[in-house]
PyMOL Python script that loads the backbone (N, CA, C, O; Angstrom):
from pymol import cmd

cmd.read_pdbstr("""\
ATOM      1  N   MET A   1      49.273 222.190 187.936  1.00  0.00           N
ATOM      2  CA  MET A   1      49.759 221.581 188.721  1.00  0.00           C
ATOM      3  C   MET A   1      50.997 220.599 188.436  1.00  0.00           C
ATOM      4  O   MET A   1      51.908 220.276 189.198  1.00  0.00           O
ATOM      5  N   CYS A   2      50.810 220.315 187.425  1.00  0.00           N
ATOM      6  CA  CYS A   2      52.301 219.587 186.388  1.00  0.00           C
ATOM      7  C   CYS A   2      53.381 220.409 186.965  1.00  0.00           C
ATOM      8  O   CYS A   2      54.253 219.856 187.635  1.00  0.00           O
ATOM      9  N   ALA A   3      53.405 222.097 186.698  1.00  0.00           N
ATOM     10  CA  ALA A   3      54.162 222.417 186.446  1.00  0.00           C
ATOM     11  C   ALA A   3      55.713 222.621 187.675  1.00  0.00           C
ATOM     12  O   ALA A   3      56.889 222.751 187.336  1.00  0.00           O
ATOM     13  N   PRO A   4      55.177 222.583 189.020  1.00  0.00           N
ATOM     14  CA  PRO A   4      55.442 222.540 190.166  1.00  0.00           C
ATOM     15  C   PRO A   4      56.344 221.173 190.205  1.00  0.00           C
ATOM     16  O   PRO A   4      57.494 221.157 190.641  1.00  0.00           O
ATOM     17  N   ILE A   5      55.792 220.252 189.787  1.00  0.00           N
ATOM     18  CA  ILE A   5      56.632 219.319 189.725  1.00  0.00           C
ATOM     19  C   ILE A   5      57.740 219.007 189.243  1.00  0.00           C
ATOM     20  O   ILE A   5      58.772 218.783 189.876  1.00  0.00           O
ATOM     21  N   VAL A   6      57.562 218.973 187.941  1.00  0.00           N
ATOM     22  CA  VAL A   6      58.334 219.050 186.509  1.00  0.00           C
ATOM     23  C   VAL A   6      59.682 219.954 187.711  1.00  0.00           C
ATOM     24  O   VAL A   6      60.762 219.563 188.156  1.00  0.00           O
ATOM     25  N   ILE A   7      58.992 221.114 187.851  1.00  0.00           N
ATOM     26  CA  ILE A   7      60.585 221.949 189.032  1.00  0.00           C
ATOM     27  C   ILE A   7      61.215 222.006 189.940  1.00  0.00           C
ATOM     28  O   ILE A   7      62.271 222.561 190.242  1.00  0.00           O
ATOM     29  N   ASN A   8      60.023 220.949 190.741  1.00  0.00           N
ATOM     30  CA  ASN A   8      60.997 220.058 192.033  1.00  0.00           C
ATOM     31  C   ASN A   8      61.770 218.650 191.157  1.00  0.00           C
ATOM     32  O   ASN A   8      62.929 218.355 191.451  1.00  0.00           O
ATOM     33  N   ILE A   9      61.287 218.141 190.476  1.00  0.00           N
ATOM     34  CA  ILE A   9      62.135 217.406 189.685  1.00  0.00           C
ATOM     35  C   ILE A   9      63.718 217.611 189.141  1.00  0.00           C
ATOM     36  O   ILE A   9      64.741 216.931 189.223  1.00  0.00           O
ATOM     37  N   LYS A  10      63.338 219.045 188.482  1.00  0.00           N
ATOM     38  CA  LYS A  10      64.962 219.348 188.167  1.00  0.00           C
ATOM     39  C   LYS A  10      65.566 220.101 188.921  1.00  0.00           C
ATOM     40  O   LYS A  10      66.717 220.333 188.550  1.00  0.00           O
ATOM     41  N   ILE A  11      65.119 220.789 190.238  1.00  0.00           N
ATOM     42  CA  ILE A  11      65.938 220.988 191.397  1.00  0.00           C
ATOM     43  C   ILE A  11      66.647 220.000 192.024  1.00  0.00           C
ATOM     44  O   ILE A  11      67.748 220.164 192.550  1.00  0.00           O
ATOM     45  N   LYS A  12      65.752 218.514 191.955  1.00  0.00           N
ATOM     46  CA  LYS A  12      66.396 217.279 192.709  1.00  0.00           C
ATOM     47  C   LYS A  12      67.461 216.492 191.912  1.00  0.00           C
ATOM     48  O   LYS A  12      68.281 215.670 192.320  1.00  0.00           O
ATOM     49  N   LEU A  13      67.202 217.017 190.515  1.00  0.00           N
ATOM     50  CA  LEU A  13      68.057 216.371 189.607  1.00  0.00           C
ATOM     51  C   LEU A  13      69.654 217.286 189.489  1.00  0.00           C
ATOM     52  O   LEU A  13      70.776 216.786 189.409  1.00  0.00           O
ATOM     53  N   THR A  14      69.371 218.401 189.506  1.00  0.00           N
ATOM     54  CA  THR A  14      70.726 219.503 188.981  1.00  0.00           C
ATOM     55  C   THR A  14      71.504 218.922 190.627  1.00  0.00           C
ATOM     56  O   THR A  14      72.421 218.104 190.549  1.00  0.00           O
ATOM     57  N   ASP A  15      71.094 219.369 191.872  1.00  0.00           N
ATOM     58  CA  ASP A  15      70.838 218.479 193.117  1.00  0.00           C
ATOM     59  C   ASP A  15      72.048 217.407 193.327  1.00  0.00           C
ATOM     60  O   ASP A  15      73.152 217.294 193.861  1.00  0.00           O
ATOM     61  N   MET A  16      71.238 216.804 192.666  1.00  0.00           N
ATOM     62  CA  MET A  16      71.706 215.005 192.395  1.00  0.00           C
ATOM     63  C   MET A  16      73.148 215.123 192.073  1.00  0.00           C
ATOM     64  O   MET A  16      74.077 214.673 192.743  1.00  0.00           O
ATOM     65  N   LYS A  17      73.228 215.898 190.771  1.00  0.00           N
ATOM     66  CA  LYS A  17      74.563 215.358 190.150  1.00  0.00           C
ATOM     67  C   LYS A  17      75.790 216.752 190.658  1.00  0.00           C
ATOM     68  O   LYS A  17      76.940 216.908 190.250  1.00  0.00           O
ATOM     69  N   LYS A  18      75.252 217.332 191.352  1.00  0.00           N
ATOM     70  CA  LYS A  18      76.419 218.602 192.166  1.00  0.00           C
ATOM     71  C   LYS A  18      76.817 217.311 193.449  1.00  0.00           C
ATOM     72  O   LYS A  18      77.919 217.043 193.927  1.00  0.00           O
ATOM     73  N   TYR A  19      75.822 216.857 193.666  1.00  0.00           N
ATOM     74  CA  TYR A  19      76.897 216.190 194.828  1.00  0.00           C
ATOM     75  C   TYR A  19      77.190 214.478 194.474  1.00  0.00           C
ATOM     76  O   TYR A  19      78.034 213.871 195.134  1.00  0.00           O
ATOM     77  N   ILE A  20      76.447 213.826 193.434  1.00  0.00           N
ATOM     78  CA  ILE A  20      77.661 212.875 192.514  1.00  0.00           C
ATOM     79  C   ILE A  20      78.899 213.138 192.517  1.00  0.00           C
ATOM     80  O   ILE A  20      79.729 212.508 193.173  1.00  0.00           O
ATOM     81  N   SER A  21      79.237 214.479 191.490  1.00  0.00           N
ATOM     82  CA  SER A  21      80.465 215.287 191.051  1.00  0.00           C
ATOM     83  C   SER A  21      81.437 215.386 192.575  1.00  0.00           C
ATOM     84  O   SER A  21      82.584 215.073 192.895  1.00  0.00           O
ATOM     85  N   LEU A  22      80.316 215.969 193.218  1.00  0.00           N
ATOM     86  CA  LEU A  22      81.192 216.359 194.709  1.00  0.00           C
ATOM     87  C   LEU A  22      81.773 215.136 195.163  1.00  0.00           C
ATOM     88  O   LEU A  22      82.954 215.085 195.506  1.00  0.00           O
ATOM     89  N   LEU A  23      81.042 214.191 195.185  1.00  0.00           N
ATOM     90  CA  LEU A  23      81.764 212.769 195.545  1.00  0.00           C
ATOM     91  C   LEU A  23      82.334 211.817 194.979  1.00  0.00           C
ATOM     92  O   LEU A  23      82.897 211.002 195.710  1.00  0.00           O
ATOM     93  N   ALA A  24      82.374 211.604 193.406  1.00  0.00           N
ATOM     94  CA  ALA A  24      83.655 211.793 192.535  1.00  0.00           C
ATOM     95  C   ALA A  24      85.131 212.476 193.032  1.00  0.00           C
ATOM     96  O   ALA A  24      86.131 211.845 193.374  1.00  0.00           O
ATOM     97  N   VAL A  25      84.976 213.909 192.972  1.00  0.00           N
ATOM     98  CA  VAL A  25      85.897 214.583 193.047  1.00  0.00           C
ATOM     99  C   VAL A  25      86.780 214.348 194.421  1.00  0.00           C
ATOM    100  O   VAL A  25      87.981 214.614 194.361  1.00  0.00           O
ATOM    101  N   LEU A  26      86.114 213.762 195.901  1.00  0.00           N
ATOM    102  CA  LEU A  26      86.098 213.198 197.114  1.00  0.00           C
ATOM    103  C   LEU A  26      86.690 211.750 196.917  1.00  0.00           C
ATOM    104  O   LEU A  26      87.450 211.346 197.797  1.00  0.00           O
ATOM    105  N   PHE A  27      86.463 211.083 196.040  1.00  0.00           N
ATOM    106  CA  PHE A  27      86.705 209.401 196.285  1.00  0.00           C
ATOM    107  C   PHE A  27      87.723 209.550 194.997  1.00  0.00           C
ATOM    108  O   PHE A  27      88.305 208.471 194.887  1.00  0.00           O
ATOM    109  N   ILE A  28      88.128 210.402 194.057  1.00  0.00           N
ATOM    110  CA  ILE A  28      89.668 210.402 193.451  1.00  0.00           C
ATOM    111  C   ILE A  28      90.829 210.949 194.566  1.00  0.00           C
ATOM    112  O   ILE A  28      91.936 210.490 194.851  1.00  0.00           O
ATOM    113  N   ALA A  29      89.972 212.320 195.151  1.00  0.00           N
ATOM    114  CA  ALA A  29      90.728 212.935 195.629  1.00  0.00           C
ATOM    115  C   ALA A  29      91.996 211.514 197.201  1.00  0.00           C
ATOM    116  O   ALA A  29      93.175 211.346 197.515  1.00  0.00           O
ATOM    117  N   LEU A  30      90.532 210.924 197.605  1.00  0.00           N
ATOM    118  CA  LEU A  30      91.185 209.872 198.469  1.00  0.00           C
ATOM    119  C   LEU A  30      92.063 208.587 197.619  1.00  0.00           C
ATOM    120  O   LEU A  30      92.927 207.847 198.089  1.00  0.00           O
ATOM    121  N   LEU A  31      91.724 208.608 196.760  1.00  0.00           N
ATOM    122  CA  LEU A  31      92.682 207.232 195.364  1.00  0.00           C
ATOM    123  C   LEU A  31      94.071 208.047 195.586  1.00  0.00           C
ATOM    124  O   LEU A  31      95.104 207.412 195.800  1.00  0.00           O
ATOM    125  N   ILE A  32      94.074 209.363 195.535  1.00  0.00           N
ATOM    126  CA  ILE A  32      95.448 209.803 195.081  1.00  0.00           C
ATOM    127  C   ILE A  32      96.361 210.094 196.571  1.00  0.00           C
ATOM    128  O   ILE A  32      97.421 209.632 196.993  1.00  0.00           O
ATOM    129  N   PHE A  33      95.720 210.744 196.924  1.00  0.00           N
ATOM    130  CA  PHE A  33      96.417 211.012 198.488  1.00  0.00           C
ATOM    131  C   PHE A  33      96.308 210.047 199.516  1.00  0.00           C
ATOM    132  O   PHE A  33      97.267 209.833 200.258  1.00  0.00           O
ATOM    133  N   GLY A  34      95.170 209.406 199.642  1.00  0.00           N
ATOM    134  CA  GLY A  34      94.914 208.170 200.489  1.00  0.00           C
ATOM    135  C   GLY A  34      96.100 207.342 200.373  1.00  0.00           C
ATOM    136  O   GLY A  34      96.725 207.142 201.415  1.00  0.00           O
ATOM    137  N   SER A  35      96.466 206.896 199.445  1.00  0.00           N
ATOM    138  CA  SER A  35      97.354 206.168 198.504  1.00  0.00           C
ATOM    139  C   SER A  35      98.871 206.184 198.797  1.00  0.00           C
ATOM    140  O   SER A  35      99.798 205.374 198.811  1.00  0.00           O
ATOM    141  N   CYS A  36      98.644 207.687 199.057  1.00  0.00           N
ATOM    142  CA  CYS A  36     100.293 207.712 198.704  1.00  0.00           C
ATOM    143  C   CYS A  36     101.206 207.563 199.863  1.00  0.00           C
ATOM    144  O   CYS A  36     101.164 208.239 200.891  1.00  0.00           O
ATOM    145  N   LYS A  37     102.250 206.359 199.517  1.00  0.00           N
ATOM    146  CA  LYS A  37     102.888 205.431 200.550  1.00  0.00           C
ATOM    147  C   LYS A  37     104.339 206.278 199.889  1.00  0.00           C
ATOM    148  O   LYS A  37     104.479 206.762 198.766  1.00  0.00           O
ATOM    149  N   LYS A  38     105.128 206.245 200.827  1.00  0.00           N
ATOM    150  CA  LYS A  38     106.648 206.362 200.310  1.00  0.00           C
ATOM    151  C   LYS A  38     107.192 205.485 201.550  1.00  0.00           C
ATOM    152  O   LYS A  38     106.913 205.361 202.742  1.00  0.00           O
ATOM    153  N   CYS A  39     108.381 204.790 200.372  1.00  0.00           N
ATOM    154  CA  CYS A  39     109.507 203.656 201.316  1.00  0.00           C
ATOM    155  C   CYS A  39     110.647 204.115 201.085  1.00  0.00           C
ATOM    156  O   CYS A  39     110.636 205.071 200.309  1.00  0.00           O
ATOM    157  N   SER A  40     112.149 203.638 201.656  1.00  0.00           N
ATOM    158  CA  SER A  40     112.947 204.380 202.079  1.00  0.00           C
ATOM    159  C   SER A  40     113.830 202.793 202.609  1.00  0.00           C
ATOM    160  O   SER A  40     113.473 201.736 203.130  1.00  0.00           O
ATOM    161  N   GLN A  41     114.982 203.313 202.180  1.00  0.00           N
ATOM    162  CA  GLN A  41     115.684 202.489 202.716  1.00  0.00           C
ATOM    163  C   GLN A  41     117.280 203.241 203.580  1.00  0.00           C
ATOM    164  O   GLN A  41     117.978 203.913 202.820  1.00  0.00           O
ATOM    165  N   CYS A  42     117.681 203.136 204.775  1.00  0.00           N
ATOM    166  CA  CYS A  42     118.646 203.522 204.767  1.00  0.00           C
ATOM    167  C   CYS A  42     120.194 202.910 205.177  1.00  0.00           C
ATOM    168  O   CYS A  42     120.164 201.881 205.853  1.00  0.00           O
ATOM    169  N   THR A  43     121.238 203.334 204.904  1.00  0.00           N
ATOM    170  CA  THR A  43     122.550 202.430 204.823  1.00  0.00           C
ATOM    171  C   THR A  43     123.443 203.782 205.574  1.00  0.00           C
ATOM    172  O   THR A  43     123.195 204.986 205.523  1.00  0.00           O
ATOM    173  N   ALA A  44     124.755 202.915 206.394  1.00  0.00           N
ATOM    174  CA  ALA A  44     125.265 203.520 206.742  1.00  0.00           C
ATOM    175  C   ALA A  44     126.724 203.964 206.576  1.00  0.00           C
ATOM    176  O   ALA A  44     126.700 204.947 207.317  1.00  0.00           O
ATOM    177  N   LYS A  45     127.796 203.914 206.174  1.00  0.00           N
ATOM    178  CA  LYS A  45     129.271 204.093 205.542  1.00  0.00           C
ATOM    179  C   LYS A  45     129.596 204.529 206.029  1.00  0.00           C
ATOM    180  O   LYS A  45     129.090 205.585 206.407  1.00  0.00           O
ATOM    181  N   ASP A  46     131.300 203.851 206.642  1.00  0.00           N
ATOM    182  CA  ASP A  46     132.102 204.238 207.265  1.00  0.00           C
ATOM    183  C   ASP A  46     132.961 205.558 206.973  1.00  0.00           C
ATOM    184  O   ASP A  46     133.391 205.608 205.820  1.00  0.00           O
ATOM    185  N   LYS A  47     133.258 206.525 207.718  1.00  0.00           N
ATOM    186  CA  LYS A  47     133.651 207.997 206.786  1.00  0.00           C
ATOM    187  C   LYS A  47     134.673 207.907 206.456  1.00  0.00           C
ATOM    188  O   LYS A  47     135.018 208.582 205.486  1.00  0.00           O
ATOM    189  N   VAL A  48     135.632 207.028 207.110  1.00  0.00           N
ATOM    190  CA  VAL A  48     137.184 207.035 206.651  1.00  0.00           C
ATOM    191  C   VAL A  48     136.929 206.242 205.221  1.00  0.00           C
ATOM    192  O   VAL A  48     136.796 206.907 204.194  1.00  0.00           O
ATOM    193  N   THR A  49     136.861 204.685 205.186  1.00  0.00           N
ATOM    194  CA  THR A  49     136.816 204.141 203.823  1.00  0.00           C
ATOM    195  C   THR A  49     135.633 204.535 202.728  1.00  0.00           C
ATOM    196  O   THR A  49     135.759 204.604 201.506  1.00  0.00           O
ATOM    197  N   HIS A  50     134.194 204.821 203.696  1.00  0.00           N
ATOM    198  CA  HIS A  50     133.012 204.715 202.829  1.00  0.00           C
ATOM    199  C   HIS A  50     132.653 203.708 202.562  1.00  0.00           C
ATOM    200  O   HIS A  50     131.915 203.638 201.579  1.00  0.00           O
ATOM    201  N   ASN A  51     133.073 202.171 203.465  1.00  0.00           N
ATOM    202  CA  ASN A  51     132.728 200.795 203.124  1.00  0.00           C
ATOM    203  C   ASN A  51     131.404 201.155 203.998  1.00  0.00           C
ATOM    204  O   ASN A  51     131.403 201.782 205.057  1.00  0.00           O
ATOM    205  N   GLN A  52     129.917 200.447 203.101  1.00  0.00           N
ATOM    206  CA  GLN A  52     129.012 200.399 203.608  1.00  0.00           C
ATOM    207  C   GLN A  52     128.887 198.846 205.335  1.00  0.00           C
ATOM    208  O   GLN A  52     129.065 197.641 205.160  1.00  0.00           O
ATOM    209  N   VAL A  53     128.649 199.323 206.326  1.00  0.00           N
ATOM    210  CA  VAL A  53     128.651 198.907 207.298  1.00  0.00           C
ATOM    211  C   VAL A  53     127.321 198.169 207.989  1.00  0.00           C
ATOM    212  O   VAL A  53     127.072 197.101 208.548  1.00  0.00           O
ATOM    213  N   ASN A  54     126.742 199.176 207.675  1.00  0.00           N
ATOM    214  CA  ASN A  54     125.401 198.712 208.157  1.00  0.00           C
ATOM    215  C   ASN A  54     124.127 199.305 206.969  1.00  0.00           C
ATOM    216  O   ASN A  54     124.184 200.368 206.350  1.00  0.00           O
ATOM    217  N   SER A  55     123.054 198.297 206.898  1.00  0.00           N
ATOM    218  CA  SER A  55     121.528 198.505 206.014  1.00  0.00           C
ATOM    219  C   SER A  55     120.396 198.240 207.249  1.00  0.00           C
ATOM    220  O   SER A  55     120.383 197.452 208.195  1.00  0.00           O
ATOM    221  N   SER A  56     119.133 199.638 206.618  1.00  0.00           N
ATOM    222  CA  SER A  56     118.455 199.185 207.340  1.00  0.00           C
ATOM    223  C   SER A  56     117.348 197.841 206.364  1.00  0.00           C
ATOM    224  O   SER A  56     117.480 197.215 205.312  1.00  0.00           O
ATOM    225  N   ASP A  57     116.232 197.934 207.529  1.00  0.00           N
ATOM    226  CA  ASP A  57     115.343 197.539 205.830  1.00  0.00           C
ATOM    227  C   ASP A  57     114.285 198.435 205.433  1.00  0.00           C
ATOM    228  O   ASP A  57     113.988 199.464 206.039  1.00  0.00           O
ATOM    229  N   GLU A  58     113.623 197.915 204.188  1.00  0.00           N
ATOM    230  CA  GLU A  58     113.094 198.893 203.578  1.00  0.00           C
ATOM    231  C   GLU A  58     111.930 199.433 204.273  1.00  0.00           C
ATOM    232  O   GLU A  58     111.086 198.545 204.156  1.00  0.00           O
ATOM    233  N   PHE A  59     111.485 200.272 204.846  1.00  0.00           N
ATOM    234  CA  PHE A  59     110.347 200.898 205.319  1.00  0.00           C
ATOM    235  C   PHE A  59     109.318 201.978 204.715  1.00  0.00           C
ATOM    236  O   PHE A  59     109.766 203.001 204.197  1.00  0.00           O
ATOM    237  N   CYS A  60     108.100 201.769 204.780  1.00  0.00           N
ATOM    238  CA  CYS A  60     107.117 202.214 203.991  1.00  0.00           C
ATOM    239  C   CYS A  60     106.103 202.845 205.037  1.00  0.00           C
ATOM    240  O   CYS A  60     105.987 202.551 206.226  1.00  0.00           O
ATOM    241  N   GLY A  61     105.393 203.790 204.297  1.00  0.00           N
ATOM    242  CA  GLY A  61     104.421 204.332 205.295  1.00  0.00           C
ATOM    243  C   GLY A  61     104.545 205.898 204.648  1.00  0.00           C
ATOM    244  O   GLY A  61     105.344 206.259 203.784  1.00  0.00           O
ATOM    245  N   SER A  62     103.369 206.832 205.426  1.00  0.00           N
ATOM    246  CA  SER A  62     102.975 207.875 205.259  1.00  0.00           C
ATOM    247  C   SER A  62     104.217 208.883 205.035  1.00  0.00           C
ATOM    248  O   SER A  62     105.140 208.613 205.803  1.00  0.00           O
ATOM    249  N   LYS A  63     104.482 209.995 204.165  1.00  0.00           N
ATOM    250  CA  LYS A  63     105.398 211.030 204.462  1.00  0.00           C
ATOM    251  C   LYS A  63     105.976 211.255 205.739  1.00  0.00           C
ATOM    252  O   LYS A  63     107.197 211.350 205.866  1.00  0.00           O
ATOM    253  N   LYS A  64     105.258 211.340 206.609  1.00  0.00           N
ATOM    254  CA  LYS A  64     105.579 211.495 207.679  1.00  0.00           C
ATOM    255  C   LYS A  64     106.106 210.741 208.704  1.00  0.00           C
ATOM    256  O   LYS A  64     106.692 211.393 209.569  1.00  0.00           O
ATOM    257  N   ALA A  65     106.045 209.189 208.888  1.00  0.00           N
ATOM    258  CA  ALA A  65     106.098 207.909 208.932  1.00  0.00           C
ATOM    259  C   ALA A  65     107.573 207.859 208.688  1.00  0.00           C
ATOM    260  O   ALA A  65     108.416 207.525 209.521  1.00  0.00           O
ATOM    261  N   VAL A  66     107.752 208.163 207.675  1.00  0.00           N
ATOM    262  CA  VAL A  66     108.747 207.355 206.937  1.00  0.00           C
ATOM    263  C   VAL A  66     110.323 208.675 207.353  1.00  0.00           C
ATOM    264  O   VAL A  66     111.431 208.323 207.760  1.00  0.00           O
ATOM    265  N   SER A  67     109.946 209.889 207.116  1.00  0.00           N
ATOM    266  CA  SER A  67     110.808 211.307 207.896  1.00  0.00           C
ATOM    267  C   SER A  67     111.041 210.274 209.131  1.00  0.00           C
ATOM    268  O   SER A  67     112.122 209.688 209.186  1.00  0.00           O
ATOM    269  N   GLU A  68     109.906 210.002 210.269  1.00  0.00           N
ATOM    270  CA  GLU A  68     110.772 210.163 211.418  1.00  0.00           C
ATOM    271  C   GLU A  68     111.242 208.736 211.516  1.00  0.00           C
ATOM    272  O   GLU A  68     111.528 208.541 212.697  1.00  0.00           O
ATOM    273  N   LYS A  69     111.488 207.450 210.666  1.00  0.00           N
ATOM    274  CA  LYS A  69     112.143 206.892 210.898  1.00  0.00           C
ATOM    275  C   LYS A  69     113.364 206.847 210.606  1.00  0.00           C
ATOM    276  O   LYS A  69     114.275 206.193 211.113  1.00  0.00           O
ATOM    277  N   GLU A  70     113.347 208.165 209.073  1.00  0.00           N
ATOM    278  CA  GLU A  70     114.795 207.798 208.573  1.00  0.00           C
ATOM    279  C   GLU A  70     115.766 208.841 209.263  1.00  0.00           C
ATOM    280  O   GLU A  70     116.972 208.870 209.019  1.00  0.00           O
ATOM    281  N   SER A  71     114.939 209.949 210.410  1.00  0.00           N
ATOM    282  CA  SER A  71     115.940 210.856 211.623  1.00  0.00           C
ATOM    283  C   SER A  71     115.869 209.147 212.526  1.00  0.00           C
ATOM    284  O   SER A  71     116.862 209.094 213.252  1.00  0.00           O
ATOM    285  N   GLY A  72     115.466 208.528 212.588  1.00  0.00           N
ATOM    286  CA  GLY A  72     115.573 207.632 213.828  1.00  0.00           C
ATOM    287  C   GLY A  72     117.427 207.222 213.216  1.00  0.00           C
ATOM    288  O   GLY A  72     118.419 207.864 213.561  1.00  0.00           O
ATOM    289  N   TYR A  73     117.422 206.207 212.425  1.00  0.00           N
ATOM    290  CA  TYR A  73     118.171 205.820 211.859  1.00  0.00           C
ATOM    291  C   TYR A  73     119.344 206.758 211.716  1.00  0.00           C
ATOM    292  O   TYR A  73     120.510 206.369 211.777  1.00  0.00           O
ATOM    293  N   LYS A  74     118.964 208.079 211.514  1.00  0.00           N
ATOM    294  CA  LYS A  74     120.674 209.231 211.274  1.00  0.00           C
ATOM    295  C   LYS A  74     120.895 209.485 212.672  1.00  0.00           C
ATOM    296  O   LYS A  74     122.044 209.811 212.969  1.00  0.00           O
ATOM    297  N   SER A  75     120.048 209.409 213.594  1.00  0.00           N
ATOM    298  CA  SER A  75     120.171 209.905 214.818  1.00  0.00           C
ATOM    299  C   SER A  75     121.364 208.902 215.782  1.00  0.00           C
ATOM    300  O   SER A  75     122.187 209.294 216.609  1.00  0.00           O
ATOM    301  N   ALA A  76     121.082 207.544 215.316  1.00  0.00           N
ATOM    302  CA  ALA A  76     121.034 206.383 216.356  1.00  0.00           C
ATOM    303  C   ALA A  76     122.297 206.078 215.590  1.00  0.00           C
ATOM    304  O   ALA A  76     123.044 205.624 216.456  1.00  0.00           O
ATOM    305  N   TRP A  77     123.190 206.078 214.018  1.00  0.00           N
ATOM    306  CA  TRP A  77     124.442 205.693 213.069  1.00  0.00           C
ATOM    307  C   TRP A  77     124.917 206.992 213.001  1.00  0.00           C
ATOM    308  O   TRP A  77     126.128 206.990 213.219  1.00  0.00           O
ATOM    309  N   GLY A  78     124.394 208.320 212.750  1.00  0.00           N
ATOM    310  CA  GLY A  78     124.939 209.207 212.314  1.00  0.00           C
ATOM    311  C   GLY A  78     126.519 210.061 212.760  1.00  0.00           C
ATOM    312  O   GLY A  78     127.281 210.790 212.126  1.00  0.00           O
ATOM    313  N   THR A  79     126.503 209.452 214.365  1.00  0.00           N
ATOM    314  CA  THR A  79     127.673 209.725 215.211  1.00  0.00           C
ATOM    315  C   THR A  79     128.750 208.943 214.721  1.00  0.00           C
ATOM    316  O   THR A  79     129.803 209.547 214.927  1.00  0.00           O
ATOM    317  N   ILE A  80     128.921 207.901 214.184  1.00  0.00           N
ATOM    318  CA  ILE A  80     129.847 207.228 213.783  1.00  0.00           C
ATOM    319  C   ILE A  80     130.073 207.294 212.348  1.00  0.00           C
ATOM    320  O   ILE A  80     131.119 207.667 211.819  1.00  0.00           O
ATOM    321  N   TYR A  81     128.921 206.869 211.704  1.00  0.00           N
ATOM    322  CA  TYR A  81     128.935 206.240 210.389  1.00  0.00           C
ATOM    323  C   TYR A  81     128.345 207.524 209.497  1.00  0.00           C
ATOM    324  O   TYR A  81     127.389 208.068 210.048  1.00  0.00           O
ATOM    325  N   ASP A  82     128.700 208.045 208.355  1.00  0.00           N
ATOM    326  CA  ASP A  82     127.460 208.890 207.322  1.00  0.00           C
ATOM    327  C   ASP A  82     126.663 207.744 207.142  1.00  0.00           C
ATOM    328  O   ASP A  82     127.012 206.569 207.028  1.00  0.00           O
ATOM    329  N   VAL A  83     125.209 208.404 207.128  1.00  0.00           N
ATOM    330  CA  VAL A  83     123.882 208.102 206.883  1.00  0.00           C
ATOM    331  C   VAL A  83     123.097 208.582 205.853  1.00  0.00           C
ATOM    332  O   VAL A  83     122.363 209.566 205.946  1.00  0.00           O
ATOM    333  N   GLN A  84     123.246 207.895 204.870  1.00  0.00           N
ATOM    334  CA  GLN A  84     122.473 207.982 203.499  1.00  0.00           C
ATOM    335  C   GLN A  84     120.780 207.486 203.475  1.00  0.00           C
ATOM    336  O   GLN A  84     120.750 206.272 203.673  1.00  0.00           O
ATOM    337  N   CYS A  85     119.415 208.043 203.297  1.00  0.00           N
ATOM    338  CA  CYS A  85     118.376 207.515 203.334  1.00  0.00           C
ATOM    339  C   CYS A  85     118.025 207.297 201.749  1.00  0.00           C
ATOM    340  O   CYS A  85     118.650 208.185 201.171  1.00  0.00           O
ATOM    341  N   SER A  86     117.513 206.741 201.058  1.00  0.00           N
ATOM    342  CA  SER A  86     117.035 206.644 199.476  1.00  0.00           C
ATOM    343  C   SER A  86     115.625 206.521 199.217  1.00  0.00           C
ATOM    344  O   SER A  86     115.274 205.429 198.769  1.00  0.00           O
ATOM    345  N   THR A  87     114.698 207.434 199.406  1.00  0.00           N
ATOM    346  CA  THR A  87     113.141 206.724 199.284  1.00  0.00           C
ATOM    347  C   THR A  87     112.887 206.846 197.743  1.00  0.00           C
ATOM    348  O   THR A  87     113.597 207.363 196.881  1.00  0.00           O
ATOM    349  N   LYS A  88     111.348 206.059 197.618  1.00  0.00           N
ATOM    350  CA  LYS A  88     111.354 205.359 196.407  1.00  0.00           C
ATOM    351  C   LYS A  88     109.960 206.070 196.385  1.00  0.00           C
ATOM    352  O   LYS A  88     109.201 205.912 195.428  1.00  0.00           O
TER     353      LYS A  88
END
""", "prot")
cmd.dss("prot")
cmd.show_as("cartoon", "prot")
cmd.util.cbc("prot")
cmd.orient("prot")
């Protein structure tokens, strides 16, 4: 009668170890990928003199959000100036 109880306990402990391992991996993945935040700053330089004429404030966010913001500055300033964005 004790044998089935021991087997059930071993199965439950094994299952718990799997769940704990899975949760640990998910937690680490969230820390690594969830907190990935990029920052960027765009500058506009005169095409002839190469003097800086405008600069954005630093903006941070997800890779997609930063890319969209950079595209916005490039389309707004790009017809008149050379625009470069530096990602940090």
